[in-house]
C-alpha positions as a Markdown table, in Angstrom:
| # | Residue | x | y | z |
|---|---|---|---|---|
| 1 | Met | 0.0 | 0.0 | 0.0 |
| 2 | Arg | 1.1 | 3.6 | -0.6 |
| 3 | Ile | 0.1 | 6.8 | 1.1 |
| 4 | Lys | -0.3 | 9.7 | -1.3 |
| 5 | Leu | 1.9 | 12.6 | -0.1 |
| 6 | Asn | 0.9 | 16.2 | -0.2 |
| 7 | Leu | 4.3 | 18.0 | -0.1 |
| 8 | Thr | 3.0 | 21.0 | 1.8 |
| 9 | Thr | 1.7 | 18.9 | 4.6 |
| 10 | Leu | 4.7 | 16.8 | 5.5 |
| 11 | Phe | 4.7 | 17.1 | 9.3 |
| 12 | Ile | 8.5 | 16.9 | 9.8 |
| 13 | Val | 9.1 | 19.6 | 7.3 |
| 14 | Ser | 6.9 | 22.0 | 9.2 |
| 15 | Val | 9.3 | 21.9 | 12.2 |
| 16 | Leu | 12.1 | 23.2 | 10.0 |
| 17 | Leu | 10.6 | 25.7 | 7.7 |
| 18 | Phe | 9.9 | 29.4 | 7.8 |
| 19 | His | 6.3 | 30.4 | 8.4 |
| 20 | Cys | 6.5 | 33.4 | 6.1 |
| 21 | Ala | 5.9 | 36.3 | 8.4 |
| 22 | Pro | 4.3 | 39.3 | 6.4 |
| 23 | Gly | 7.4 | 41.4 | 6.8 |
| 24 | Ser | 10.5 | 42.0 | 9.0 |
| 25 | Lys | 10.4 | 44.3 | 12.0 |
| 26 | Thr | 13.0 | 46.9 | 13.0 |
| 27 | Glu | 15.4 | 45.2 | 15.4 |
| 28 | Glu | 16.1 | 46.9 | 18.6 |
| 29 | Pro | 19.6 | 46.6 | 20.2 |
| 30 | Pro | 19.9 | 44.2 | 23.1 |
| 31 | Ser | 19.5 | 45.7 | 26.6 |
| 32 | Gly | 22.6 | 47.7 | 27.5 |
| 33 | Lys | 24.0 | 47.6 | 24.0 |
| 34 | Thr | 24.4 | 50.5 | 21.6 |
| 35 | Val | 23.3 | 50.3 | 18.0 |
| 36 | Ser | 26.9 | 49.8 | 16.8 |
| 37 | Glu | 27.6 | 47.1 | 19.4 |
| 38 | Ala | 24.5 | 45.3 | 18.4 |
| 39 | Ala | 25.5 | 45.4 | 14.8 |
| 40 | Val | 28.9 | 43.8 | 15.6 |
| 41 | Ile | 27.2 | 41.0 | 17.5 |
| 42 | Asn | 24.6 | 40.5 | 14.7 |
| 43 | Asn | 27.4 | 40.2 | 12.1 |
| 44 | Lys | 29.4 | 37.6 | 14.1 |
| 45 | Thr | 29.6 | 34.2 | 12.3 |
| 46 | Val | 27.9 | 31.5 | 14.4 |
| 47 | Ala | 28.3 | 28.6 | 12.0 |
| 48 | Thr | 29.8 | 27.6 | 8.7 |
| 49 | Leu | 28.5 | 25.0 | 6.3 |
| 50 | Asp | 31.4 | 24.3 | 4.0 |
| 51 | Asp | 31.9 | 27.8 | 2.5 |
| 52 | Leu | 28.5 | 29.2 | 3.7 |
| 53 | Gly | 28.7 | 31.5 | 6.7 |
| 54 | Leu | 25.7 | 32.0 | 9.0 |
| 55 | Thr | 25.5 | 35.0 | 11.4 |
| 56 | Asn | 23.5 | 35.9 | 14.4 |
| 57 | Ser | 21.4 | 38.1 | 12.1 |
| 58 | Asp | 20.6 | 35.1 | 9.9 |
| 59 | Phe | 19.4 | 33.2 | 13.0 |
| 60 | Lys | 17.3 | 36.1 | 14.2 |
| 61 | Asn | 15.7 | 36.4 | 10.8 |
| 62 | Tyr | 14.8 | 32.7 | 11.1 |
| 63 | Leu | 13.3 | 33.3 | 14.5 |
| 64 | Arg | 11.5 | 36.4 | 13.3 |
| 65 | Ser | 9.8 | 34.4 | 10.5 |
| 66 | Lys | 8.4 | 32.0 | 13.2 |
| 67 | Tyr | 7.5 | 34.3 | 16.0 |
| 68 | Ser | 5.9 | 37.7 | 15.9 |
| 69 | Asp | 7.0 | 38.5 | 19.5 |
| 70 | Leu | 10.8 | 37.8 | 19.1 |
| 71 | Lys | 11.7 | 39.5 | 22.4 |
| 72 | Ser | 9.7 | 37.0 | 24.6 |
| 73 | Val | 11.3 | 34.0 | 22.8 |
| 74 | Leu | 14.8 | 35.4 | 23.4 |
| 75 | Glu | 14.2 | 35.6 | 27.1 |
| 76 | Asn | 14.5 | 31.8 | 27.4 |
| 77 | Asp | 18.0 | 30.6 | 26.6 |
| 78 | Thr | 17.0 | 26.9 | 26.6 |
| 79 | Leu | 14.2 | 27.5 | 24.1 |
| 80 | Thr | 16.5 | 29.7 | 21.9 |
| 81 | Ser | 19.2 | 26.9 | 22.0 |
| 82 | Arg | 16.7 | 24.4 | 20.7 |
| 83 | Leu | 15.6 | 26.8 | 18.0 |
| 84 | Phe | 19.2 | 27.4 | 17.1 |
| 85 | Asp | 19.6 | 23.6 | 16.6 |
| 86 | Ser | 16.5 | 23.7 | 14.3 |
| 87 | Phe | 18.0 | 26.6 | 12.4 |
| 88 | Ile | 21.3 | 24.7 | 11.8 |
| 89 | Glu | 19.3 | 21.6 | 10.6 |
| 90 | His | 17.2 | 23.8 | 8.4 |
| 91 | Ser | 20.3 | 25.4 | 6.9 |
| 92 | Ile | 22.0 | 22.0 | 6.3 |
| 93 | Ile | 18.9 | 20.7 | 4.4 |
| 94 | Leu | 18.6 | 24.0 | 2.4 |
| 95 | Lys | 22.3 | 23.9 | 1.4 |
| 96 | Ser | 22.0 | 20.2 | 0.4 |
| 97 | Ser | 19.0 | 21.0 | -1.7 |
| 98 | Glu | 21.0 | 23.7 | -3.5 |
| 99 | Asn | 23.8 | 21.3 | -4.0 |
| 100 | Glu | 21.3 | 19.0 | -5.7 |
| 101 | Ser | 20.3 | 21.9 | -8.0 |
| 102 | Ile | 16.6 | 21.7 | -6.7 |
| 103 | Thr | 14.8 | 24.6 | -8.4 |
| 104 | Val | 11.4 | 26.4 | -7.7 |
| 105 | Asn | 9.7 | 28.6 | -10.2 |
| 106 | Asp | 7.4 | 31.6 | -9.8 |
| 107 | Asp | 4.3 | 29.6 | -10.6 |
| 108 | Glu | 5.0 | 27.3 | -7.7 |
| 109 | Ile | 5.6 | 30.2 | -5.3 |
| 110 | Asn | 2.4 | 31.9 | -6.4 |
| 111 | Asp | 0.4 | 28.7 | -6.0 |
| 112 | Tyr | 1.8 | 28.2 | -2.5 |
| 113 | Ser | 1.1 | 31.7 | -1.4 |
| 114 | Gly | -2.5 | 31.5 | -2.7 |
| 115 | Arg | -3.2 | 28.2 | -1.0 |
| 116 | Asn | -1.9 | 29.6 | 2.3 |
| 117 | Asn | -3.3 | 33.2 | 2.0 |
| 118 | Leu | 0.2 | 34.8 | 2.2 |
| 119 | Tyr | 1.0 | 38.3 | 1.0 |
| 120 | Leu | 3.9 | 38.2 | -1.5 |
| 121 | Asn | 6.8 | 40.5 | -1.0 |
| 122 | Asp | 10.5 | 39.9 | -1.5 |
| 123 | Ser | 10.9 | 38.5 | 2.0 |
| 124 | Thr | 8.0 | 36.0 | 1.8 |
| 125 | Lys | 8.8 | 35.1 | -1.7 |
| 126 | Ser | 12.4 | 34.1 | -0.6 |
| 127 | Ser | 11.0 | 32.2 | 2.3 |
| 128 | Ile | 8.5 | 30.3 | 0.2 |
| 129 | Arg | 11.2 | 29.4 | -2.3 |
| 130 | Asp | 13.2 | 27.9 | 0.6 |
| 131 | Ile | 10.2 | 26.0 | 1.8 |
| 132 | Leu | 9.4 | 24.4 | -1.6 |
| 133 | Arg | 13.1 | 23.7 | -2.3 |
| 134 | Ile | 13.4 | 21.8 | 1.0 |
| 135 | Glu | 10.1 | 19.9 | 0.4 |
| 136 | Lys | 11.1 | 18.8 | -3.0 |
| 137 | Phe | 14.5 | 17.7 | -1.7 |
| 138 | Leu | 13.1 | 15.7 | 1.2 |
| 139 | Phe | 10.5 | 14.1 | -1.1 |
| 140 | Lys | 13.0 | 13.1 | -3.6 |
| 141 | Lys | 15.6 | 11.8 | -1.1 |
| 142 | Ile | 13.3 | 10.2 | 1.5 |
| 143 | Tyr | 9.6 | 10.3 | 1.4 |
| 144 | Ser | 8.9 | 9.2 | -2.2 |
| 145 | Thr | 10.6 | 5.8 | -1.4 |
| 146 | Ile | 8.6 | 5.0 | 1.8 |
| 147 | Thr | 6.0 | 2.3 | 1.5 |
| 148 | Val | 3.8 | 0.3 | 4.0 |
| 149 | Ser | 3.0 | -3.2 | 3.0 |
| 150 | Asp | -0.2 | -5.2 | 3.8 |
| 151 | Tyr | 2.0 | -7.6 | 5.8 |
| 152 | Glu | 3.2 | -4.7 | 8.0 |
| 153 | Ile | -0.3 | -3.5 | 8.6 |
| 154 | Gln | -1.5 | -7.0 | 9.5 |
| 155 | Lys | 1.4 | -7.5 | 11.9 |
| 156 | Tyr | 0.8 | -4.2 | 13.6 |
| 157 | Tyr | -2.9 | -5.0 | 14.0 |
| 158 | Asp | -2.1 | -8.4 | 15.5 |
| 159 | Gln | 0.4 | -7.0 | 17.9 |
| 160 | Asn | -1.9 | -4.1 | 19.0 |
| 161 | Lys | -5.4 | -5.5 | 18.9 |
| 162 | Lys | -6.3 | -4.0 | 22.3 |
| 163 | Asp | -5.8 | -0.5 | 20.8 |
| 164 | Phe | -8.5 | -1.3 | 18.2 |
| 165 | Ser | -11.2 | -2.7 | 20.5 |
| 166 | Gln | -14.4 | -0.9 | 21.4 |
| 167 | Asn | -15.5 | -1.0 | 25.0 |
| 168 | Gln | -18.9 | -1.9 | 26.3 |
| 169 | Arg | -21.3 | 1.1 | 26.2 |
| 170 | Ile | -24.6 | 1.8 | 27.9 |
| 171 | Glu | -27.5 | 4.0 | 27.0 |
| 172 | Leu | -28.3 | 5.7 | 30.3 |
| 173 | Ser | -31.2 | 7.8 | 31.8 |
| 174 | Gln | -31.6 | 9.4 | 35.1 |
| 175 | Ile | -34.0 | 11.1 | 37.5 |
| 176 | Leu | -32.3 | 13.7 | 39.7 |
| 177 | Leu | -34.1 | 14.9 | 42.9 |
| 178 | Lys | -33.2 | 17.3 | 45.7 |
| 179 | Ser | -33.7 | 15.1 | 48.7 |
| 180 | Asn | -32.9 | 11.5 | 49.6 |
| 181 | Glu | -36.5 | 11.1 | 51.0 |
| 182 | Glu | -38.1 | 12.1 | 47.8 |
| 183 | Ala | -35.7 | 9.9 | 45.8 |
| 184 | Ile | -36.5 | 6.8 | 47.9 |
| 185 | Lys | -40.2 | 7.4 | 47.5 |
| 186 | Val | -39.9 | 7.8 | 43.7 |
| 187 | Arg | -37.7 | 4.7 | 43.5 |
| 188 | Gly | -40.3 | 2.7 | 45.4 |
| 189 | Asn | -43.0 | 3.6 | 42.9 |
| 190 | Leu | -40.8 | 2.8 | 40.0 |
| 191 | Leu | -40.0 | -0.7 | 41.4 |
| 192 | Asn | -43.7 | -1.4 | 41.0 |
| 193 | Asn | -44.0 | 0.2 | 37.6 |
| 194 | Ser | -40.7 | 0.9 | 35.8 |
| 195 | Thr | -42.5 | 2.1 | 32.6 |
| 196 | Glu | -43.3 | 5.4 | 34.4 |
| 197 | Phe | -39.5 | 6.3 | 34.5 |
| 198 | Glu | -39.6 | 8.6 | 31.5 |
| 199 | Glu | -42.8 | 10.4 | 32.6 |
| 200 | Ile | -41.4 | 11.0 | 36.1 |
| 201 | Ala | -38.0 | 12.1 | 34.7 |
| 202 | Arg | -39.9 | 14.7 | 32.5 |
| 203 | Ser | -42.1 | 16.0 | 35.3 |
| 204 | Lys | -40.0 | 15.8 | 38.5 |
| 205 | Ser | -36.3 | 15.5 | 37.6 |
| 206 | Ile | -34.3 | 18.7 | 38.3 |
| 207 | Ser | -31.5 | 17.7 | 35.8 |
| 208 | Gln | -31.2 | 19.3 | 32.4 |
| 209 | Glu | -31.9 | 15.9 | 30.7 |
| 210 | Ser | -35.5 | 16.1 | 32.0 |
| 211 | Val | -36.6 | 17.6 | 28.6 |
| 212 | Lys | -35.3 | 14.4 | 27.0 |
| 213 | Asn | -37.2 | 12.1 | 29.4 |
| 214 | Gly | -34.1 | 11.8 | 31.5 |
| 215 | Phe | -31.9 | 10.4 | 28.7 |
| 216 | Met | -28.2 | 11.3 | 29.4 |
| 217 | Gly | -26.5 | 9.7 | 26.5 |
| 218 | Val | -24.2 | 6.7 | 25.7 |
| 219 | Phe | -21.3 | 6.0 | 28.1 |
| 220 | Glu | -18.4 | 3.6 | 28.6 |
| 221 | Arg | -16.3 | 2.9 | 31.6 |
| 222 | Gly | -14.3 | 5.9 | 32.7 |
| 223 | Asp | -16.9 | 8.5 | 31.4 |
| 224 | Leu | -18.8 | 8.8 | 34.7 |
| 225 | Pro | -17.8 | 9.5 | 38.4 |
| 226 | Lys | -16.8 | 6.3 | 40.2 |
| 227 | Glu | -19.8 | 6.2 | 42.5 |
| 228 | Met | -22.1 | 6.3 | 39.5 |
| 229 | Glu | -20.1 | 4.0 | 37.3 |
| 230 | Thr | -20.1 | 1.2 | 39.9 |
| 231 | Val | -23.9 | 1.2 | 40.0 |
| 232 | Val | -24.9 | 1.7 | 36.3 |
| 233 | Phe | -22.5 | -0.8 | 34.8 |
| 234 | Ser | -23.9 | -3.6 | 37.0 |
| 235 | Leu | -27.5 | -2.7 | 36.1 |
| 236 | Pro | -29.5 | -5.1 | 33.9 |
| 237 | Val | -31.5 | -3.4 | 31.1 |
| 238 | Asn | -34.6 | -1.5 | 32.2 |
| 239 | Gln | -34.0 | -2.2 | 35.9 |
| 240 | Ile | -34.1 | 0.7 | 38.4 |
| 241 | Ser | -30.9 | 1.5 | 40.3 |
| 242 | Arg | -30.6 | 2.3 | 44.0 |
| 243 | Val | -30.4 | 5.9 | 45.0 |
| 244 | Val | -27.0 | 7.4 | 44.3 |
| 245 | Glu | -25.9 | 10.6 | 46.1 |
| 246 | Ser | -23.7 | 13.2 | 44.5 |
| 247 | Glu | -22.9 | 16.9 | 44.8 |
| 248 | Phe | -25.8 | 17.5 | 42.4 |
| 249 | Gly | -28.5 | 15.7 | 44.4 |
| 250 | Phe | -29.9 | 12.2 | 44.5 |
| 251 | His | -29.9 | 10.1 | 41.3 |
| 252 | Ile | -32.0 | 7.2 | 40.1 |
| 253 | Phe | -30.6 | 5.5 | 37.0 |
| 254 | Lys | -32.0 | 3.2 | 34.3 |
| 255 | Val | -30.0 | 1.5 | 31.5 |
| 256 | Ser | -32.2 | 1.2 | 28.4 |
| 257 | Lys | -29.6 | -0.6 | 26.2 |
| 258 | Ile | -26.2 | -2.2 | 26.5 |
| 259 | His | -23.8 | -2.3 | 23.5 |
| 260 | Gly | -21.4 | -5.1 | 24.0 |
| 261 | Gly | -17.7 | -4.5 | 23.5 |
| 262 | Lys | -16.3 | -5.6 | 20.2 |
| 263 | Gln | -13.0 | -5.8 | 18.3 |
| 264 | Lys | -12.7 | -3.5 | 15.3 |
| 265 | Tyr | -12.0 | -5.4 | 12.0 |
| 266 | Leu | -8.7 | -4.9 | 10.2 |
| 267 | Lys | -10.5 | -3.5 | 7.2 |
| 268 | Asp | -11.9 | -0.7 | 9.3 |
| 269 | Val | -8.6 | 0.4 | 10.8 |
| 270 | Ser | -6.1 | -0.4 | 8.0 |
| 271 | Glu | -5.9 | 3.2 | 6.8 |
| 272 | Glu | -5.3 | 4.4 | 10.4 |
| 273 | Ile | -2.5 | 1.8 | 10.9 |
| 274 | Glu | -0.9 | 2.7 | 7.6 |
| 275 | Lys | -0.6 | 6.3 | 8.6 |
| 276 | Ile | 0.9 | 5.3 | 12.0 |
| 277 | Leu | 3.5 | 3.1 | 10.3 |
| 278 | Phe | 4.2 | 5.7 | 7.6 |
| 279 | Asn | 4.8 | 8.5 | 10.1 |
| 280 | Thr | 7.1 | 6.2 | 12.1 |
| 281 | Lys | 9.1 | 5.4 | 9.0 |
| 282 | Met | 9.3 | 9.1 | 8.1 |
| 283 | Ile | 10.8 | 10.0 | 11.4 |
| 284 | Tyr | 13.3 | 7.2 | 11.2 |
| 285 | Glu | 14.3 | 7.9 | 7.6 |
| 286 | Tyr | 14.5 | 11.6 | 8.3 |
| 287 | Thr | 16.8 | 11.1 | 11.3 |
| 288 | Arg | 19.0 | 8.6 | 9.4 |
| 289 | Tyr | 19.3 | 10.9 | 6.4 |
| 290 | Met | 20.2 | 13.9 | 8.5 |
| 291 | Arg | 23.2 | 12.0 | 9.8 |
| 292 | Ile | 24.3 | 11.5 | 6.2 |
| 293 | Leu | 23.9 | 15.1 | 5.3 |
| 294 | Arg | 25.9 | 16.2 | 8.3 |
| 295 | Asn | 28.7 | 13.9 | 7.3 |
| 296 | Asn | 28.6 | 15.3 | 3.7 |
| 297 | Ile | 28.9 | 18.9 | 4.8 |
| 298 | Asn | 31.6 | 20.4 | 7.0 |
| 299 | Val | 29.6 | 21.9 | 9.8 |
| 300 | Lys | 31.3 | 24.2 | 12.4 |
| 301 | Ile | 29.5 | 25.9 | 15.2 |
| 302 | Phe | 31.0 | 28.9 | 17.0 |
| 303 | Tyr | 29.0 | 28.9 | 20.2 |
| 304 | Glu | 31.1 | 31.7 | 21.7 |
| 305 | Asn | 29.8 | 34.1 | 19.0 |
| 306 | Leu | 26.1 | 33.5 | 19.8 |
| 307 | Phe | 24.2 | 36.4 | 21.2 |
| 308 | Phe | 22.8 | 34.2 | 23.9 |
| 309 | Lys | 24.1 | 31.5 | 26.3 |
| 310 | Tyr | 23.8 | 28.2 | 24.4 |
| 311 | Ser | 22.4 | 25.2 | 26.5 |
| 312 | Ile | 23.5 | 21.8 | 25.3 |
| 313 | Leu | 20.6 | 19.3 | 25.0 |
| 314 | Lys | 21.0 | 16.6 | 27.7 |
| 315 | Gly | 22.2 | 13.4 | 26.3 |
| 316 | Asp | 23.4 | 15.2 | 23.2 |
| 317 | Glu | 26.8 | 16.4 | 24.4 |
| 318 | Asn | 28.6 | 15.1 | 21.3 |
| 319 | Ala | 26.2 | 16.7 | 18.8 |
| 320 | Val | 27.5 | 19.2 | 16.3 |
């Protein structure tokens, strides 16, 4: 089996790409810095990918395209560090796509901006070109080759059947009264004639379901408070429950129908399983291919030149 890919909806790509902000904002110098000092910091090289140099200014432009309130983002060094990692990864993929001579024409840019209601100017046009170049590159190198077989779907279903089972459900009605004495009296009458349940629910119940003859809906275990669940899931159909007290008052329940739990058939969940397996393969192949790209490009990071204090991701001390 094969999932049809829409290039603009690949979920991994969205983590890396620009979001095409309408335009850039005037950048204020960092607190305590003059305009000239800020310019020096912004122009410092923070990374090189082969012969391509990336500066603090490039990174800030990347952040600005994702977040309208850049100042609040930069207040958190840990968040900024992870976004810097994403920026490097984005830059590696973009440079690799350029090395592969992946091209994007104006018609593709106009189509993308139209589908996403983006205003086109020089900034957004450049960002969209980068987005589409990366999408084409990842599709060509990774996603176009991923398939999910019927055997894999069957195996996943067999190993995870409990995830595709439907629990027992009950159709439940109630009469809610203010006092225990009144509830006991009403219940006694119903034990002699349970067919009057709907009429009493409509005329005496103080719950909002009274207009529906007391019908609450369809429930499975876990949907109701424990004190109610214990009672109603042990009730035979059309029998009257004991009085159950809650913060709302005193309840009398009746189960009108029980839907037995059942296993969903493979044919009903095969598409769902295919998507699960496909996404799992996408993540694996993307991670694997990123290692290859990093090995193909000479990446150097100059953490000392960053405008913030970089925080190494725990467990990733040997990362680039």
